[in-house]
C-alpha positions, 0 to 999 in steps of 0.5 A, spaced: 484 170 481 479 169 476 481 162 475 478 159 482 471 162 480 472 159 473 474 152 476 468 152 480 463 154 475 466 148 471 464 144 477 457 147 478 456 146 471 457 138 471 453 138 477 447 141 474 448 137 468 448 130 472 445 131 479 439 136 478 434 130 479 437 127 485 439 134 488 432 136 488 431 143 491 438 143 493 439 143 485 436 149 484 440 152 490 446 150 486 443 154 480 442 160 484 450 160 486 452 159 479 448 165 477 451 169 482 458 167 480 457 168 473 455 175 475 461 176 478 465 173 473 464 179 468 468 184 473 474 179 475 479 182 469 478 189 471 479 187 479 485 183 477 488 189 474 487 193 480 489 189 486 496 191 486 495 198 487 488 198 491 488 194 498 481 194 498 480 191 491 485 185 493 481 184 500 475 184 495 478 178 491 481 174 497 473 174 499 471 172 493 476 167 492 475 164 499 467 163 497 469 160 491 473 155 495 468 154 500 463 152 494 468 147 491 469 144 498 462 143 500 460 139 493 466 135 494 465 133 501 458 132 500 460 126 495 465 124 500 459 123 505 454 120 500 459 115 497 456 114 490 459 119 486 458 114 480 451 112 481 445 113 476 440 118 479 435 112 480 440 109 484 442 115 488 435 116 490 434 109 492 440 109 497 438 116 500 431 113 502 434 107 505 439 112 509 436 118 512 443 120 514 444 122 507 438 126 506 440 129 512 447 131 509 443 133 503 439 138 507 446 141 510 448 142 503 442 146 501 443 150 508 450 151 506 449 154 499 444 159 502 449 162 506 454 162 500 449 165 495 448 171 500 455 172 501 456 172 493 450 177 493 454 182 498 461 181 494 457 183 488 454 189 490 460 191 494 464 192 487 462 199 486 465 201 493 472 199 489 470 202 482 470 195 479 467 195 472 463 190 468 465 192 461 470 186 460 468 179 460 473 174 463 472 170 457 476 174 452 482 170 453 486 174 448 488 179 453 491 179 460 491 184 465 490 191 464 497 194 463 500 196 469 505 202 470 512 201 468 516 200 474 523 202 471 525 207 466 529 204 460 536 206 458 537 210 452 542 208 447 547 214 450 547 211 457 550 204 455 557 204 456 559 198 452 566 197 457 561 195 462 557 190 458 559 183 459 558 177 454 554 181 449 560 182 444 558 176 440 551 178 440 552 185 437 557 182 432 551 177 429 546 182 429 550 187 425 552 182 420 544 181 419 543 189 419 549 190 414 547 184 410 548 186 402 545 179 399 538 183 400 536 190 399 529 189 401 526 191 407 528 186 412 526 185 419 530 182 425 528 180 431 531 179 438 527 175 443 528 173 451 526 173 458 525 180 461 532 182 464 536 178 459 539 185 456 535 186 450 535 193 450 542 193 452 544 189 446 539 194 441 543 200 444 549 197 442 547 195 435 544 202 434 550 206 436 554 202 431 550 202 426 546 208 425 552 211 421 550 207 415 543 209 415 540 216 413 535 216 417 535 212 424 531 212 430 530 208 437 524 207 440 521 204 447 514 202 446 509 203 451 505 197 453 499 202 452 501 203 445 499 209 441 500 209 433 499 216 433 504 218 439 509 213 435 508 217 429 509 223 432 516 221 435 518 219 428 516 225 425 519 229 430 526 226 428 526 230 421 521 235 422 522 241 427 514 242 428 509 236 428 502 239 428 498 235 434 491 236 431 491 231 425 489 224 424 493 218 424 492 218 416 496 224 416 502 222 420 502 216 416 502 219 409 507 224 411 512 219 414 511 214 408 513 220 403 519 221 407 522 214 408 521 213 401 527 217 399 531 214 405 535 208 407 532 208 414 534 204 421 528 203 426 529 200 432 522 198 436 524 196 443 520 192 448 514 190 443 509 187 447 503 186 442 502 184 435 498 190 434 505 194 434 507 191 427 500 190 424 499 197 424 506 200 423 508 195 417 504 199 412 507 205 413 514 203 412 516 203 405 520 197 402 524 201 397 529 196 396 535 200 399 537 196 404 533 199 410 532 195 416 527 194 422 530 191 429 525 189 434 526 186 441 520 183 445 519 178 450 514 174 446 516 169 440 509 170 437 511 178 436 517 176 433 515 171 428 509 175 426 514 181 424 518 176 420 516 169 419 522 167 414 527 168 419 527 165 426 528 170 432 535 171 435 534 168 442 538 171 447 542 166 451 543 167 459 550 168 461 555 163 462 558 162 469 565 166 468 561 172 464 556 171 470 562 172 475 565 178 471 558 182 471 557 180 479 564 183 481 564 189 476 558 191 480 560 189 487 567 191 487 566 197 481 573 200 483 577 193 482 580 192 475 578 184 475 577 178 479 584 177 480 584 183 485 578 179 489 581 176 495 580 168 494 575 167 500 570 173 497 571 170 490 569 163 492 562 167 495 562 171 489 561 164 485 556 162 489 552 168 489 553 169 481 550 162 481 543 164 484 542 168 478 543 163 473 546 167 468 540 173 468 544 180 467 539 184 471 539 179 477 546 179 477 546 187 477 541 188 482 545 183 486 552 186 485 549 193 487 546 190 494 553 187 495 557 193 493 553 197 499 556 192 504 563 191 507 567 187 502 568 182 508 567 174 508 561 175 514 558 181 510 558 177 503 556 170 507 550 174 510 547 176 503 548 169 500 544 166 506 539 171 507 538 174 500 530 175 498 528 176 491 522 179 493 524 184 498 532 185 496 531 184 489 525 188 488 527 191 482 529 185 478 522 182 480 518 188 478 521 187 471 519 180 471 512 181 474 510 185 468 510 179 464 506 175 469 501 181 469 500 181 462 498 174 462 491 172 461 487 169 467 487 162 465 495 162 464 496 165 471 494 159 474 498 154 470 504 159 471 503 159 479 503 151 478 510 151 476 512 153 484 510 146 485 517 143 482 524 144 486 529 148 483 532 146 477 527 140 476 526 138 469 519 138 468 515 133 463 510 137 459 506 131 459 506 130 466 504 137 467 499 137 462 495 131 466 496 135 473 493 141 470 487 137 467 486 133 474 486 140 477 480 143 472 485 148 469 484 147 462 477 148 459 476 146 452 475 152 447 476 151 440 480 145 440 479 138 438 481 135 445 483 138 452 490 135 451 491 139 445 488 145 449 493 144 454 499 143 450 497 150 447 498 153 454 505 150 455 507 153 448 504 160 450 508 160 456 514 158 452 512 164 447 512 169 453 519 167 455 517 164 462 520 157 461 526 154 458 525 149 453 530 143 453 527 138 448 521 137 443 518 131 440 518 129 433 512 133 432 514 139 435 511 139 441 515 141 448 517 135 451 521 137 457 523 144 460 526 148 466 524 154 470 529 160 471 530 160 479 528 167 479 521 166 475 520 160 479 521 165 485 516 169 482 511 163 481 512 161 488 511 169 491 504 170 486 502 163 488 503 164 496 499 171 496 493 168 493 493 162 497 494 157 491 500 153 493 504 153 499 511 151 498 515 148 504 522 149 503 529 148 507 528 155 510 521 155 511 520 147 513 519 149 521 514 154 520 506 153 520 503 157 514 497 161 515 490 159 513 488 153 509 492 149 505 489 148 498 496 145 495 502 143 498 509 142 496 515 139 500 521 141 497 526 141 504 532 138 504 532 137 511 527 132 515 520 135 517 516 130 521 511 136 522 510 138 515 504 132 514 500 135 520 500 142 516 496 139 510 489 139 512 482 136 509 481 141 504 488 140 500 487 138 493 494 137 491 500 134 494 507 134 492 513 130 496 520 131 493 525 127 497 521 123 502 526 120 506 524 120 513 518 124 512 512 120 514 515 114 518 513 109 513 506 111 512 502 116 509 494 116 511 491 118 505 484 119 509 487 125 512 486 129 506 480 125 502 479 131 497 486 130 494 486 131 486 493 130 485 498 126 489 506 126 487 511 123 491 518 123 488 522 119 494 528 115 495 528 107 493 530 105 500 524 109 503 518 104 504 512 108 504 505 105 505 499 109 502 494 107 507 486 108 505 488 110 498 482 107 496 478 113 500 481 118 495 474 118 490 476 125 487 484 123 486 485 124 478 493 123 478 497 119 482 505 119 481 510 115 485 517 115 483 523 112 486 519 109 491 518 102 495 511 101 497 507 096 500 500 093 496 495 098 495 488 097 493 484 102 487 477 099 489 473 105 491 477 110 486 472 113 481 476 119 478 483 116 477 485 118 470 493 118 470 497 112 474 505 113 474 509 108 477 516 110 475 522 106 478 518 104 484 517 097 487 511 095 490 508 088 491 501 088 489 495 093 487 488 091 486 482 093 482 486 098 477 482 096 471 475 097 475 476 104 474 473 107 468 476 113 468 483 111 466 487 115 461 494 113 462 497 108 466 505 108 466 509 103 470 516 100 469 515 094 473 509 091 471 509 084 475 504 087 480 499 090 474 494 084 473 492 082 466 487 087 463 480 084 463 478 080 456 471 082 452 470 089 456 473 095 452 477 100 456 474 105 452 478 111 455 485 108 456 490 112 451 497 110 454 499 104 457 507 103 458 510 098 460 506 091 461 507 084 459 504 082 452 501 076 455 497 081 460 494 085 454 494 081 448 486 079 449 484 086 451 480 091 448 483 098 447 479 102 442 482 109 443 489 107 445 494 111 442 501 109 446 503 102 447 509 100 450 510 092 451 515 088 454 516 080 454 521 076 457 518 069 456 518 070 448 511 068 448 508 072 442 501 069 441 496 073 437 500 079 436 497 081 429 490 080 433 492 085 438 494 090 433 488 089 428 484 092 434 489 098 435 487 103 429 488 109 433 495 107 435 500 113 434 506 110 438 509 103 439 514 101 443 516 093 443 522 091 448 524 083 447 529 079 451 531 075 445 529 076 437 523 080 435 518 075 433 517 074 425 509 076 425 511 083 428 515 085 421 513 080 416 509 080 412 508 087 413 504 087 419 507 094 421 506 097 414 498 097 415 498 102 421 497 108 417 497 112 423 503 110 427 508 115 427 513 113 432 516 106 433 521 103 438 524 096 437 529 093 441 531 086 440 534 082 434 531 082 427 528 076 424 533 072 420 533 072 413 528 078 413 532 084 410 530 091 413 525 094 407 522 101 407 515 097 405 515 093 412 515 100 416 509 104 417 508 109 411 507 115 416 513 114 421 516 120 424 521 117 429 524 110 429 529 107 434 532 101 433 536 097 439 540 090 439 538 089 432 544 085 430 543 086 422 548 083 417 546 089 412 546 096 412 539 099 413 540 106 411 538 106 404 532 103 406 531 108 412 532 114 407 526 112 403 521 114 409 519 121 406 516 123 413 522 120 418 524 126 422 528 122 428 532 116 427 536 113 433 540 107 432 542 104 439 548 099 441 549 093 436 544 095 431 549 092 426 552 085 428 559 085 431 562 082 424 560 088 420 566 091 417 566 098 414 562 104 416 554 106 416 553 109 409 547 114 408 547 114 400 541 118 399 534 120 401 532 122 408 529 128 405 525 130 412 530 128 417 532 133 422 535 129 428 540 123 428 543 119 433 548 113 432 550 109 438 553 103 435 561 103 434 561 103 426 563 110 423 558 114 419 558 117 412 553 121 409 553 122 402 552 129 398 545 132 398 543 127 403 539 129 410 538 136 407 534 138 413 539 135 419 540 140 425 543 135 430 547 129 430 549 125 436 555 120 436 560 116 440 566 119 441 570 113 438 567 113 431 569 118 425 563 122 422 564 124 415 559 129 413 558 133 406 560 140 406 553 143 406 552 139 413 558 142 416 554 147 420 550 141 424 552 141 431 555 134 433 554 132 440 559 126 442 558 121 447 564 117 451 560 111 452 
């Protein structure tokens, strides 16, 4: 709930900084509102921690949220009516004097702010009624909500029946090997991480039962979220001391424990560790007597695991596969049957569908299995569960466990997590795209990081470290590129977002239902047509996501109906022609994304805030006025025919990303801060290439797609090697004749290199091996000429290479001692791959084409 207030405070700060002179007395009223919000902000974390158990606090927060939204609406609507958001203070004053209606609008804003200020005072004064404290400022981002009561009792090792455990035997064996490793006698810390409900505690119990006999002292402890070192040491001491005095300080207990363990080979399992404090305080008490002692830690947080042992990557527990999921579900649903072979075929088909709803999460499968076991084992009964299963009500036990991870989040991360409800089930989410949406919404504040984008990247990484997202791929520099959200966590995001009126999701089930209240953000994910949907979206809507648009809008979308939009994302059907009417009226729009659409011409004139434009797999006839928008940061298009020539002479100072445009449209532009450039040229005209590159000193990524040969002046004489900051390079086209590939021709700091259609008549790998920073190498089709005979040989070098992809038809041979850091290799199935003995562990993915 705090994020709504913080977002509005950011908006007020901008208004006060830029508009006070123009707003006159109204500016002072905005400052008063800001002061009231700042007072309330100091008690939001305490209130947020009590909202789950106190109806009064929940009502108090809802009232505050509504007032915060009211403030935002009042200011944005004011800008809409006066119509000159980007004018200077003097211009605003002159225009207002010429138009009395605008002065009247200013007066109305002042009256509205008076009412808002009175409401805020009443809300602040009523906090004592609910015992809401002011002692924890919201700016403390290191802490989430106050720990909530554990919703379930954790299993003990004696309660785990391994005969009832599915899919964990290999994990158990792997952990036991680490515990029993004789290569080191030093104290070793092994960590297991994963989302709540994945089975970390069960696995730890299984390991403890099997390994405890190997140690003279052993104990398994479940760590409370309200961690107390004194209580923990008391439990550990009581394992070998009959009477533990209760009136001593922590130093006494620590000393007693250290003295005892100094002569023992011990195994200590710390289950469900939530904070770094546990290990930071406990590590000094555990002596390293070099006798093979071990500590095993389970946690939902990768950061906790990494802190405990930075030398060994944490053991990441995986989801169950389809067969394991089905076995576990049937074991719970039909507890008196031996196997799925005894399950009737009609029920077996339903069981498959039911198990897929859980996406391999053991706790979800157990909860769903218990629900089914209470029903008659008949097709109608199981089918009803399949159609009506609701995780919030029917699967509340599972949801409570996962909700603990959400409650533990700091306030600024909760809004970012709720935003994931926008995306449909199993949707692959681009981290960059999501970050741009977060920034457009105002969720990211620049605190202690060089740029707001880097701050947002930290947020995505934090969601991963908390096991709230499943990372699918990372970039060359280690940043998350793509990820998915587990279905049940997505449902958690939808549930929390719905309660706080943060996001309204229209799914197939709810498509025909009109939601209550004002819709702030809306996402259409229904697979059936719902022509009424757009009628529910009102003038206060800030974000609009439309997936699979076929048939929804009857060929037109009237943007003037929701003029406060900041984010508009449409993923459609290429057959569906969508006309975006009055798009230029959206002066607050910061992010516009169209995918797989066909649209008519549209104008950007009048759009004053647009930062991101993505037109992917989208056909359009013409768009005007794009380059008049000074706020543009990212322009990504697939079909550049309608993107007109960039202006000459006038710098486009904020532009950081430009994909894909024709070279002739960009060759004379001034782009001082451009970091990513992708250019195409089907005409073969590469005039002034070097002149353009000389101005792009901040360029980090360069993609060049040629229809024929790569122009000589790109690679010779050493044009690319002058780019000290260039880290990623993609070249598609035939390499210039009579020019051999040399490491000296390429950027010295290159991390990622991709070639396609080069038709080289020599093996480039000896030169590529000299690139000491190269981590990813992609060799596409026809990198070598068709006349090339023999394999692609990698004789030496590649000291940093981690990822290698070879899509040519030539065999691949890697010499001994080459590519020592290689972890992933992808190659065509028809070629032979010869790796040295030290690389036999590398996973090789085969591709048929």
